[in-house]
PDB file with one MODEL, atoms N, CA, C and O in Angstrom:
MODEL        1
ATOM      1  N   MET A   1      30.190 -92.614 -35.346  1.00  0.00           N
ATOM      2  CA  MET A   1      28.910 -92.677 -36.000  1.00  0.00           C
ATOM      3  C   MET A   1      28.184 -92.562 -34.838  1.00  0.00           C
ATOM      4  O   MET A   1      28.639 -92.979 -33.772  1.00  0.00           O
ATOM      5  N   ASN A   2      27.030 -92.006 -34.935  1.00  0.00           N
ATOM      6  CA  ASN A   2      26.292 -91.711 -33.817  1.00  0.00           C
ATOM      7  C   ASN A   2      25.207 -92.882 -33.993  1.00  0.00           C
ATOM      8  O   ASN A   2      25.314 -93.702 -34.906  1.00  0.00           O
ATOM      9  N   VAL A   3      24.198 -92.909 -33.101  1.00  0.00           N
ATOM     10  CA  VAL A   3      23.307 -93.966 -32.797  1.00  0.00           C
ATOM     11  C   VAL A   3      22.364 -93.937 -34.142  1.00  0.00           C
ATOM     12  O   VAL A   3      22.125 -94.886 -34.889  1.00  0.00           O
ATOM     13  N   ASP A   4      22.037 -92.997 -34.213  1.00  0.00           N
ATOM     14  CA  ASP A   4      20.905 -93.114 -35.548  1.00  0.00           C
ATOM     15  C   ASP A   4      22.055 -93.156 -36.902  1.00  0.00           C
ATOM     16  O   ASP A   4      21.303 -93.017 -37.867  1.00  0.00           O
ATOM     17  N   GLU A   5      23.219 -93.254 -37.352  1.00  0.00           N
ATOM     18  CA  GLU A   5      23.959 -93.640 -38.093  1.00  0.00           C
ATOM     19  C   GLU A   5      24.048 -95.093 -38.163  1.00  0.00           C
ATOM     20  O   GLU A   5      23.776 -95.757 -39.164  1.00  0.00           O
ATOM     21  N   LEU A   6      24.515 -95.628 -36.844  1.00  0.00           N
ATOM     22  CA  LEU A   6      24.515 -97.305 -36.542  1.00  0.00           C
ATOM     23  C   LEU A   6      23.324 -97.857 -37.005  1.00  0.00           C
ATOM     24  O   LEU A   6      23.468 -98.844 -37.727  1.00  0.00           O
ATOM     25  N   GLU A   7      22.165 -97.479 -36.781  1.00  0.00           N
ATOM     26  CA  GLU A   7      20.979 -98.176 -37.135  1.00  0.00           C
ATOM     27  C   GLU A   7      20.993 -98.092 -38.408  1.00  0.00           C
ATOM     28  O   GLU A   7      20.894 -99.163 -39.007  1.00  0.00           O
ATOM     29  N   VAL A   8      21.086 -97.150 -39.017  1.00  0.00           N
ATOM     30  CA  VAL A   8      21.147 -97.321 -40.647  1.00  0.00           C
ATOM     31  C   VAL A   8      21.867 -98.114 -41.275  1.00  0.00           C
ATOM     32  O   VAL A   8      21.423 -98.641 -42.295  1.00  0.00           O
ATOM     33  N   VAL A   9      23.238 -98.407 -40.788  1.00  0.00           N
ATOM     34  CA  VAL A   9      24.197 -99.221 -41.265  1.00  0.00           C
ATOM     35  C   VAL A   9      23.620-100.983 -40.974  1.00  0.00           C
ATOM     36  O   VAL A   9      23.623-101.936 -41.753  1.00  0.00           O
ATOM     37  N   VAL A  10      23.190-100.894 -39.625  1.00  0.00           N
ATOM     38  CA  VAL A  10      22.685-102.179 -39.124  1.00  0.00           C
ATOM     39  C   VAL A  10      21.525-102.746 -39.937  1.00  0.00           C
ATOM     40  O   VAL A  10      21.424-103.941 -40.214  1.00  0.00           O
ATOM     41  N   ARG A  11      20.447-101.571 -40.387  1.00  0.00           N
ATOM     42  CA  ARG A  11      19.559-101.832 -41.215  1.00  0.00           C
ATOM     43  C   ARG A  11      20.124-102.547 -42.630  1.00  0.00           C
ATOM     44  O   ARG A  11      19.967-103.687 -43.068  1.00  0.00           O
ATOM     45  N   ARG A  12      20.697-101.628 -43.042  1.00  0.00           N
ATOM     46  CA  ARG A  12      21.257-102.050 -44.434  1.00  0.00           C
ATOM     47  C   ARG A  12      21.840-103.358 -44.409  1.00  0.00           C
ATOM     48  O   ARG A  12      21.509-104.221 -45.223  1.00  0.00           O
ATOM     49  N   THR A  13      22.653-103.534 -43.552  1.00  0.00           N
ATOM     50  CA  THR A  13      23.270-104.673 -43.309  1.00  0.00           C
ATOM     51  C   THR A  13      22.462-105.968 -43.553  1.00  0.00           C
ATOM     52  O   THR A  13      22.545-106.886 -44.369  1.00  0.00           O
ATOM     53  N   LEU A  14      21.646-105.671 -42.517  1.00  0.00           N
ATOM     54  CA  LEU A  14      20.258-106.732 -42.555  1.00  0.00           C
ATOM     55  C   LEU A  14      19.400-107.080 -43.921  1.00  0.00           C
ATOM     56  O   LEU A  14      18.912-108.166 -44.232  1.00  0.00           O
ATOM     57  N   ALA A  15      19.363-105.877 -44.616  1.00  0.00           N
ATOM     58  CA  ALA A  15      18.676-105.798 -45.929  1.00  0.00           C
ATOM     59  C   ALA A  15      19.709-107.048 -46.776  1.00  0.00           C
ATOM     60  O   ALA A  15      19.296-108.103 -47.258  1.00  0.00           O
ATOM     61  N   GLU A  16      20.912-106.620 -46.767  1.00  0.00           N
ATOM     62  CA  GLU A  16      22.023-107.630 -47.565  1.00  0.00           C
ATOM     63  C   GLU A  16      21.734-108.877 -47.235  1.00  0.00           C
ATOM     64  O   GLU A  16      21.338-109.603 -48.147  1.00  0.00           O
ATOM     65  N   ILE A  17      21.838-109.365 -46.045  1.00  0.00           N
ATOM     66  CA  ILE A  17      21.814-110.774 -45.787  1.00  0.00           C
ATOM     67  C   ILE A  17      20.478-111.511 -45.617  1.00  0.00           C
ATOM     68  O   ILE A  17      20.458-112.737 -45.727  1.00  0.00           O
ATOM     69  N   ALA A  18      19.623-110.981 -45.416  1.00  0.00           N
ATOM     70  CA  ALA A  18      18.014-111.320 -45.425  1.00  0.00           C
ATOM     71  C   ALA A  18      17.238-110.755 -46.801  1.00  0.00           C
ATOM     72  O   ALA A  18      16.463-109.846 -46.502  1.00  0.00           O
ATOM     73  N   PRO A  19      17.244-110.919 -47.560  1.00  0.00           N
ATOM     74  CA  PRO A  19      16.428-109.786 -48.910  1.00  0.00           C
ATOM     75  C   PRO A  19      15.026-109.823 -48.505  1.00  0.00           C
ATOM     76  O   PRO A  19      14.345-108.801 -48.587  1.00  0.00           O
ATOM     77  N   ASP A  20      14.460-111.112 -48.001  1.00  0.00           N
ATOM     78  CA  ASP A  20      13.178-110.911 -47.595  1.00  0.00           C
ATOM     79  C   ASP A  20      12.605-110.125 -46.635  1.00  0.00           C
ATOM     80  O   ASP A  20      11.394-109.926 -46.533  1.00  0.00           O
ATOM     81  N   VAL A  21      13.521-109.644 -45.878  1.00  0.00           N
ATOM     82  CA  VAL A  21      13.212-108.932 -44.703  1.00  0.00           C
ATOM     83  C   VAL A  21      13.158-107.310 -45.006  1.00  0.00           C
ATOM     84  O   VAL A  21      14.225-106.773 -45.303  1.00  0.00           O
ATOM     85  N   ASP A  22      12.122-106.617 -44.951  1.00  0.00           N
ATOM     86  CA  ASP A  22      12.119-105.115 -45.264  1.00  0.00           C
ATOM     87  C   ASP A  22      12.652-104.669 -43.729  1.00  0.00           C
ATOM     88  O   ASP A  22      12.107-104.878 -42.646  1.00  0.00           O
ATOM     89  N   PRO A  23      13.731-104.081 -43.987  1.00  0.00           N
ATOM     90  CA  PRO A  23      14.584-103.904 -42.840  1.00  0.00           C
ATOM     91  C   PRO A  23      14.387-102.138 -42.085  1.00  0.00           C
ATOM     92  O   PRO A  23      14.874-101.615 -41.083  1.00  0.00           O
ATOM     93  N   ALA A  24      13.500-101.680 -43.085  1.00  0.00           N
ATOM     94  CA  ALA A  24      12.514-100.187 -42.752  1.00  0.00           C
ATOM     95  C   ALA A  24      11.521-100.542 -41.833  1.00  0.00           C
ATOM     96  O   ALA A  24      11.395 -99.934 -40.770  1.00  0.00           O
ATOM     97  N   GLY A  25      10.826-101.453 -42.149  1.00  0.00           N
ATOM     98  CA  GLY A  25       9.829-102.009 -41.407  1.00  0.00           C
ATOM     99  C   GLY A  25       9.655-102.816 -40.260  1.00  0.00           C
ATOM    100  O   GLY A  25       8.581-103.248 -39.840  1.00  0.00           O
ATOM    101  N   VAL A  26      11.172-103.054 -39.615  1.00  0.00           N
ATOM    102  CA  VAL A  26      11.039-103.882 -38.381  1.00  0.00           C
ATOM    103  C   VAL A  26      11.454-102.711 -37.544  1.00  0.00           C
ATOM    104  O   VAL A  26      12.043-101.643 -37.709  1.00  0.00           O
ATOM    105  N   ASP A  27      10.628-103.690 -36.125  1.00  0.00           N
ATOM    106  CA  ASP A  27      10.928-103.062 -35.113  1.00  0.00           C
ATOM    107  C   ASP A  27      12.379-103.339 -34.590  1.00  0.00           C
ATOM    108  O   ASP A  27      12.816-104.490 -34.570  1.00  0.00           O
ATOM    109  N   ALA A  28      13.267-102.048 -34.081  1.00  0.00           N
ATOM    110  CA  ALA A  28      14.204-102.114 -33.048  1.00  0.00           C
ATOM    111  C   ALA A  28      14.628-103.433 -32.670  1.00  0.00           C
ATOM    112  O   ALA A  28      15.652-104.015 -33.027  1.00  0.00           O
ATOM    113  N   SER A  29      13.523-103.919 -31.745  1.00  0.00           N
ATOM    114  CA  SER A  29      13.357-104.984 -30.410  1.00  0.00           C
ATOM    115  C   SER A  29      13.356-106.073 -31.279  1.00  0.00           C
ATOM    116  O   SER A  29      14.329-106.798 -31.072  1.00  0.00           O
ATOM    117  N   ALA A  30      12.524-106.512 -32.303  1.00  0.00           N
ATOM    118  CA  ALA A  30      12.285-107.511 -33.222  1.00  0.00           C
ATOM    119  C   ALA A  30      13.311-108.865 -32.564  1.00  0.00           C
ATOM    120  O   ALA A  30      14.499-108.607 -32.759  1.00  0.00           O
ATOM    121  N   ASP A  31      13.194-109.595 -32.177  1.00  0.00           N
ATOM    122  CA  ASP A  31      14.098-110.768 -32.039  1.00  0.00           C
ATOM    123  C   ASP A  31      14.436-111.232 -33.573  1.00  0.00           C
ATOM    124  O   ASP A  31      13.511-111.428 -34.361  1.00  0.00           O
ATOM    125  N   PHE A  32      15.944-111.416 -34.003  1.00  0.00           N
ATOM    126  CA  PHE A  32      16.299-111.881 -35.378  1.00  0.00           C
ATOM    127  C   PHE A  32      15.817-113.122 -35.683  1.00  0.00           C
ATOM    128  O   PHE A  32      15.355-113.318 -36.807  1.00  0.00           O
ATOM    129  N   HIS A  33      15.853-114.108 -34.756  1.00  0.00           N
ATOM    130  CA  HIS A  33      15.506-115.549 -34.729  1.00  0.00           C
ATOM    131  C   HIS A  33      14.224-115.794 -34.925  1.00  0.00           C
ATOM    132  O   HIS A  33      13.884-116.320 -35.985  1.00  0.00           O
ATOM    133  N   ASP A  34      12.985-115.362 -33.650  1.00  0.00           N
ATOM    134  CA  ASP A  34      11.869-115.777 -33.629  1.00  0.00           C
ATOM    135  C   ASP A  34      11.022-114.684 -34.372  1.00  0.00           C
ATOM    136  O   ASP A  34       9.838-115.018 -34.387  1.00  0.00           O
ATOM    137  N   GLU A  35      11.194-113.802 -34.827  1.00  0.00           N
ATOM    138  CA  GLU A  35      10.200-112.604 -35.210  1.00  0.00           C
ATOM    139  C   GLU A  35      10.858-112.903 -36.594  1.00  0.00           C
ATOM    140  O   GLU A  35      10.174-113.583 -37.360  1.00  0.00           O
ATOM    141  N   LEU A  36      12.117-112.485 -37.039  1.00  0.00           N
ATOM    142  CA  LEU A  36      12.572-112.219 -38.629  1.00  0.00           C
ATOM    143  C   LEU A  36      12.883-113.705 -39.246  1.00  0.00           C
ATOM    144  O   LEU A  36      12.872-113.874 -40.465  1.00  0.00           O
ATOM    145  N   GLY A  37      13.214-114.970 -38.158  1.00  0.00           N
ATOM    146  CA  GLY A  37      13.321-115.994 -38.903  1.00  0.00           C
ATOM    147  C   GLY A  37      15.018-116.218 -39.399  1.00  0.00           C
ATOM    148  O   GLY A  37      15.502-117.217 -39.930  1.00  0.00           O
ATOM    149  N   LEU A  38      15.439-115.427 -39.169  1.00  0.00           N
ATOM    150  CA  LEU A  38      16.961-115.762 -39.468  1.00  0.00           C
ATOM    151  C   LEU A  38      17.706-116.780 -38.684  1.00  0.00           C
ATOM    152  O   LEU A  38      17.554-116.873 -37.466  1.00  0.00           O
ATOM    153  N   ASP A  39      18.668-117.696 -39.493  1.00  0.00           N
ATOM    154  CA  ASP A  39      18.989-119.109 -38.758  1.00  0.00           C
ATOM    155  C   ASP A  39      20.634-118.593 -38.253  1.00  0.00           C
ATOM    156  O   ASP A  39      20.985-117.455 -38.562  1.00  0.00           O
ATOM    157  N   SER A  40      21.464-119.379 -37.574  1.00  0.00           N
ATOM    158  CA  SER A  40      22.843-118.852 -37.336  1.00  0.00           C
ATOM    159  C   SER A  40      23.546-118.714 -38.393  1.00  0.00           C
ATOM    160  O   SER A  40      24.406-117.860 -38.178  1.00  0.00           O
ATOM    161  N   MET A  41      23.612-119.131 -39.437  1.00  0.00           N
ATOM    162  CA  MET A  41      24.343-118.553 -40.679  1.00  0.00           C
ATOM    163  C   MET A  41      24.074-117.248 -40.543  1.00  0.00           C
ATOM    164  O   MET A  41      24.748-116.586 -39.754  1.00  0.00           O
ATOM    165  N   ASP A  42      22.963-116.615 -41.346  1.00  0.00           N
ATOM    166  CA  ASP A  42      22.466-115.359 -41.411  1.00  0.00           C
ATOM    167  C   ASP A  42      22.919-114.458 -40.551  1.00  0.00           C
ATOM    168  O   ASP A  42      23.356-113.383 -40.963  1.00  0.00           O
ATOM    169  N   LEU A  43      22.871-114.847 -38.877  1.00  0.00           N
ATOM    170  CA  LEU A  43      23.368-114.026 -38.277  1.00  0.00           C
ATOM    171  C   LEU A  43      25.119-114.208 -37.872  1.00  0.00           C
ATOM    172  O   LEU A  43      25.728-113.379 -37.196  1.00  0.00           O
ATOM    173  N   LEU A  44      25.603-115.201 -38.324  1.00  0.00           N
ATOM    174  CA  LEU A  44      26.823-115.129 -38.700  1.00  0.00           C
ATOM    175  C   LEU A  44      27.660-114.087 -39.921  1.00  0.00           C
ATOM    176  O   LEU A  44      28.778-113.572 -39.914  1.00  0.00           O
ATOM    177  N   ASN A  45      26.448-114.072 -41.003  1.00  0.00           N
ATOM    178  CA  ASN A  45      26.911-112.852 -42.013  1.00  0.00           C
ATOM    179  C   ASN A  45      26.610-111.368 -41.562  1.00  0.00           C
ATOM    180  O   ASN A  45      27.236-110.329 -41.771  1.00  0.00           O
ATOM    181  N   LEU A  46      25.358-111.637 -40.826  1.00  0.00           N
ATOM    182  CA  LEU A  46      25.266-110.292 -40.025  1.00  0.00           C
ATOM    183  C   LEU A  46      26.563-109.639 -39.584  1.00  0.00           C
ATOM    184  O   LEU A  46      27.018-108.524 -39.840  1.00  0.00           O
ATOM    185  N   ALA A  47      27.063-110.699 -38.808  1.00  0.00           N
ATOM    186  CA  ALA A  47      27.840-109.814 -37.893  1.00  0.00           C
ATOM    187  C   ALA A  47      29.186-109.734 -38.581  1.00  0.00           C
ATOM    188  O   ALA A  47      30.074-109.046 -38.078  1.00  0.00           O
ATOM    189  N   ILE A  48      29.431-110.569 -39.983  1.00  0.00           N
ATOM    190  CA  ILE A  48      30.897-110.205 -40.995  1.00  0.00           C
ATOM    191  C   ILE A  48      30.148-108.936 -41.381  1.00  0.00           C
ATOM    192  O   ILE A  48      30.508-108.014 -40.650  1.00  0.00           O
ATOM    193  N   GLY A  49      29.213-108.557 -42.291  1.00  0.00           N
ATOM    194  CA  GLY A  49      28.853-107.701 -42.959  1.00  0.00           C
ATOM    195  C   GLY A  49      28.884-106.213 -42.087  1.00  0.00           C
ATOM    196  O   GLY A  49      29.165-105.106 -42.545  1.00  0.00           O
ATOM    197  N   LEU A  50      28.478-106.588 -40.593  1.00  0.00           N
ATOM    198  CA  LEU A  50      29.054-105.490 -39.817  1.00  0.00           C
ATOM    199  C   LEU A  50      30.164-104.971 -39.720  1.00  0.00           C
ATOM    200  O   LEU A  50      30.396-103.764 -39.782  1.00  0.00           O
ATOM    201  N   HIS A  51      31.129-106.056 -39.522  1.00  0.00           N
ATOM    202  CA  HIS A  51      32.266-105.391 -39.475  1.00  0.00           C
ATOM    203  C   HIS A  51      33.298-105.106 -40.319  1.00  0.00           C
ATOM    204  O   HIS A  51      34.451-104.717 -40.129  1.00  0.00           O
ATOM    205  N   GLU A  52      32.514-105.436 -41.511  1.00  0.00           N
ATOM    206  CA  GLU A  52      33.086-104.872 -43.049  1.00  0.00           C
ATOM    207  C   GLU A  52      32.625-103.105 -42.834  1.00  0.00           C
ATOM    208  O   GLU A  52      33.373-102.128 -42.814  1.00  0.00           O
ATOM    209  N   ALA A  53      31.591-103.150 -42.735  1.00  0.00           N
ATOM    210  CA  ALA A  53      30.803-101.638 -42.372  1.00  0.00           C
ATOM    211  C   ALA A  53      31.520-101.026 -41.650  1.00  0.00           C
ATOM    212  O   ALA A  53      32.120-100.079 -42.159  1.00  0.00           O
ATOM    213  N   THR A  54      31.739-101.326 -40.192  1.00  0.00           N
ATOM    214  CA  THR A  54      32.453-100.813 -39.025  1.00  0.00           C
ATOM    215  C   THR A  54      33.478-100.691 -39.031  1.00  0.00           C
ATOM    216  O   THR A  54      34.002 -99.581 -39.128  1.00  0.00           O
ATOM    217  N   GLY A  55      34.125-101.781 -38.930  1.00  0.00           N
ATOM    218  CA  GLY A  55      35.492-102.345 -38.659  1.00  0.00           C
ATOM    219  C   GLY A  55      35.694-102.814 -37.087  1.00  0.00           C
ATOM    220  O   GLY A  55      36.760-102.825 -36.473  1.00  0.00           O
ATOM    221  N   ILE A  56      34.322-103.218 -36.572  1.00  0.00           N
ATOM    222  CA  ILE A  56      34.270-103.606 -35.200  1.00  0.00           C
ATOM    223  C   ILE A  56      34.408-105.046 -35.397  1.00  0.00           C
ATOM    224  O   ILE A  56      33.715-105.545 -36.284  1.00  0.00           O
ATOM    225  N   ASP A  57      35.171-105.782 -34.733  1.00  0.00           N
ATOM    226  CA  ASP A  57      35.062-107.146 -34.894  1.00  0.00           C
ATOM    227  C   ASP A  57      33.979-107.890 -34.101  1.00  0.00           C
ATOM    228  O   ASP A  57      33.881-107.361 -32.993  1.00  0.00           O
ATOM    229  N   ILE A  58      33.077-108.982 -34.257  1.00  0.00           N
ATOM    230  CA  ILE A  58      32.183-109.121 -33.153  1.00  0.00           C
ATOM    231  C   ILE A  58      32.552-111.041 -32.945  1.00  0.00           C
ATOM    232  O   ILE A  58      32.446-111.830 -33.884  1.00  0.00           O
ATOM    233  N   PRO A  59      32.816-111.292 -32.059  1.00  0.00           N
ATOM    234  CA  PRO A  59      33.673-112.433 -31.714  1.00  0.00           C
ATOM    235  C   PRO A  59      31.898-113.516 -31.466  1.00  0.00           C
ATOM    236  O   PRO A  59      30.797-113.342 -30.942  1.00  0.00           O
ATOM    237  N   GLU A  60      32.535-114.450 -32.135  1.00  0.00           N
ATOM    238  CA  GLU A  60      31.142-115.591 -31.686  1.00  0.00           C
ATOM    239  C   GLU A  60      30.267-115.435 -30.862  1.00  0.00           C
ATOM    240  O   GLU A  60      29.059-115.340 -31.079  1.00  0.00           O
ATOM    241  N   VAL A  61      31.024-115.383 -29.486  1.00  0.00           N
ATOM    242  CA  VAL A  61      30.437-115.291 -28.525  1.00  0.00           C
ATOM    243  C   VAL A  61      29.522-114.337 -27.952  1.00  0.00           C
ATOM    244  O   VAL A  61      28.626-114.508 -27.125  1.00  0.00           O
ATOM    245  N   ASP A  62      29.961-113.180 -28.613  1.00  0.00           N
ATOM    246  CA  ASP A  62      29.173-111.628 -28.608  1.00  0.00           C
ATOM    247  C   ASP A  62      27.764-111.715 -29.622  1.00  0.00           C
ATOM    248  O   ASP A  62      26.634-111.459 -29.207  1.00  0.00           O
ATOM    249  N   ALA A  63      28.070-112.110 -30.964  1.00  0.00           N
ATOM    250  CA  ALA A  63      27.311-112.528 -31.664  1.00  0.00           C
ATOM    251  C   ALA A  63      26.224-113.200 -31.565  1.00  0.00           C
ATOM    252  O   ALA A  63      25.170-112.884 -32.116  1.00  0.00           O
ATOM    253  N   ALA A  64      26.437-114.408 -30.691  1.00  0.00           N
ATOM    254  CA  ALA A  64      25.205-114.975 -30.082  1.00  0.00           C
ATOM    255  C   ALA A  64      24.205-114.323 -28.976  1.00  0.00           C
ATOM    256  O   ALA A  64      23.143-114.823 -28.605  1.00  0.00           O
ATOM    257  N   ARG A  65      24.632-113.405 -28.640  1.00  0.00           N
ATOM    258  CA  ARG A  65      24.250-112.851 -27.470  1.00  0.00           C
ATOM    259  C   ARG A  65      23.167-111.646 -28.204  1.00  0.00           C
ATOM    260  O   ARG A  65      22.134-111.410 -27.577  1.00  0.00           O
ATOM    261  N   ILE A  66      23.363-111.036 -29.273  1.00  0.00           N
ATOM    262  CA  ILE A  66      22.766-109.971 -30.068  1.00  0.00           C
ATOM    263  C   ILE A  66      21.542-110.761 -30.710  1.00  0.00           C
ATOM    264  O   ILE A  66      21.603-111.774 -31.408  1.00  0.00           O
ATOM    265  N   GLU A  67      20.114-109.860 -30.197  1.00  0.00           N
ATOM    266  CA  GLU A  67      19.171-110.552 -30.980  1.00  0.00           C
ATOM    267  C   GLU A  67      18.174-109.843 -31.740  1.00  0.00           C
ATOM    268  O   GLU A  67      17.127-110.298 -32.202  1.00  0.00           O
ATOM    269  N   CYS A  68      18.754-108.354 -31.829  1.00  0.00           N
ATOM    270  CA  CYS A  68      17.966-107.310 -32.569  1.00  0.00           C
ATOM    271  C   CYS A  68      18.515-106.298 -32.860  1.00  0.00           C
ATOM    272  O   CYS A  68      19.657-106.124 -32.436  1.00  0.00           O
ATOM    273  N   ILE A  69      17.896-105.315 -33.668  1.00  0.00           N
ATOM    274  CA  ILE A  69      18.612-104.276 -34.211  1.00  0.00           C
ATOM    275  C   ILE A  69      19.248-103.575 -33.131  1.00  0.00           C
ATOM    276  O   ILE A  69      20.413-103.188 -33.214  1.00  0.00           O
ATOM    277  N   ALA A  70      18.297-103.342 -31.802  1.00  0.00           N
ATOM    278  CA  ALA A  70      19.017-102.278 -31.105  1.00  0.00           C
ATOM    279  C   ALA A  70      19.826-102.965 -30.470  1.00  0.00           C
ATOM    280  O   ALA A  70      20.645-102.286 -29.850  1.00  0.00           O
ATOM    281  N   ASP A  71      19.970-104.461 -30.336  1.00  0.00           N
ATOM    282  CA  ASP A  71      21.033-104.864 -29.817  1.00  0.00           C
ATOM    283  C   ASP A  71      22.260-104.814 -30.672  1.00  0.00           C
ATOM    284  O   ASP A  71      23.286-104.958 -30.008  1.00  0.00           O
ATOM    285  N   CYS A  72      22.458-104.642 -32.021  1.00  0.00           N
ATOM    286  CA  CYS A  72      23.716-104.422 -32.544  1.00  0.00           C
ATOM    287  C   CYS A  72      24.336-103.026 -32.113  1.00  0.00           C
ATOM    288  O   CYS A  72      25.422-102.717 -31.622  1.00  0.00           O
ATOM    289  N   VAL A  73      22.829-102.062 -32.622  1.00  0.00           N
ATOM    290  CA  VAL A  73      23.683-100.575 -32.475  1.00  0.00           C
ATOM    291  C   VAL A  73      24.384-100.710 -31.094  1.00  0.00           C
ATOM    292  O   VAL A  73      25.584-100.441 -31.148  1.00  0.00           O
ATOM    293  N   SER A  74      23.871-101.098 -29.753  1.00  0.00           N
ATOM    294  CA  SER A  74      24.057-100.789 -28.628  1.00  0.00           C
ATOM    295  C   SER A  74      25.563-101.457 -28.302  1.00  0.00           C
ATOM    296  O   SER A  74      26.384-101.132 -27.444  1.00  0.00           O
ATOM    297  N   TYR A  75      25.611-102.580 -29.379  1.00  0.00           N
ATOM    298  CA  TYR A  75      26.933-103.222 -29.072  1.00  0.00           C
ATOM    299  C   TYR A  75      27.872-102.546 -30.298  1.00  0.00           C
ATOM    300  O   TYR A  75      29.059-102.854 -30.183  1.00  0.00           O
ATOM    301  N   LEU A  76      27.635-101.884 -31.181  1.00  0.00           N
ATOM    302  CA  LEU A  76      28.748-101.131 -31.897  1.00  0.00           C
ATOM    303  C   LEU A  76      28.957-100.087 -31.442  1.00  0.00           C
ATOM    304  O   LEU A  76      30.027 -99.639 -31.852  1.00  0.00           O
ATOM    305  N   HIS A  77      28.331 -99.302 -30.617  1.00  0.00           N
ATOM    306  CA  HIS A  77      28.261 -97.845 -29.818  1.00  0.00           C
ATOM    307  C   HIS A  77      29.250 -98.370 -29.014  1.00  0.00           C
ATOM    308  O   HIS A  77      30.397 -97.925 -28.982  1.00  0.00           O
ATOM    309  N   ALA A  78      28.815 -99.376 -28.312  1.00  0.00           N
ATOM    310  CA  ALA A  78      30.066 -99.438 -26.680  1.00  0.00           C
ATOM    311  C   ALA A  78      31.249 -99.938 -26.930  1.00  0.00           C
ATOM    312  O   ALA A  78      32.125-100.017 -26.069  1.00  0.00           O
ATOM    313  N   HIS A  79      31.463-100.536 -28.798  1.00  0.00           N
ATOM    314  CA  HIS A  79      33.136-101.227 -28.828  1.00  0.00           C
ATOM    315  C   HIS A  79      33.840-100.110 -29.926  1.00  0.00           C
ATOM    316  O   HIS A  79      34.759-100.518 -30.636  1.00  0.00           O
ATOM    317  N   GLY A  80      33.413 -98.791 -30.032  1.00  0.00           N
ATOM    318  CA  GLY A  80      33.885 -97.836 -30.590  1.00  0.00           C
ATOM    319  C   GLY A  80      33.316 -97.012 -32.191  1.00  0.00           C
ATOM    320  O   GLY A  80      33.653 -95.994 -32.797  1.00  0.00           O
ATOM    321  N   ALA A  81      32.281 -98.122 -32.410  1.00  0.00           N
ATOM    322  CA  ALA A  81      31.760 -97.278 -34.034  1.00  0.00           C
ATOM    323  C   ALA A  81      31.236 -95.961 -33.733  1.00  0.00           C
ATOM    324  O   ALA A  81      31.069 -95.192 -34.680  1.00  0.00           O
ATOM    325  N   GLY A  82      30.842 -95.437 -32.097  1.00  0.00           N
ATOM    326  CA  GLY A  82      30.146 -94.256 -32.113  1.00  0.00           C
ATOM    327  C   GLY A  82      30.922 -93.378 -31.764  1.00  0.00           C
ATOM    328  O   GLY A  82      30.542 -92.210 -31.695  1.00  0.00           O
TER     329      GLY A  82
ENDMDL
END
């Protein structure tokens, strides 16, 4: 997948775990916790959803450092989804 395709996957997964968030209207650098109000369980579910969508495992230590859509895309791309 290229970076644009990965961003679509991340936004789709975000919509599944946070239905109150409009993923199309979220800036790629918006902080999941501070700006979108996601809690630790939401972020865990996001990591699980991204794993299911891409096959890329996101260890908990790495997931804790992913703070926005752009971080997700970069991580997935760097770890073989791109």
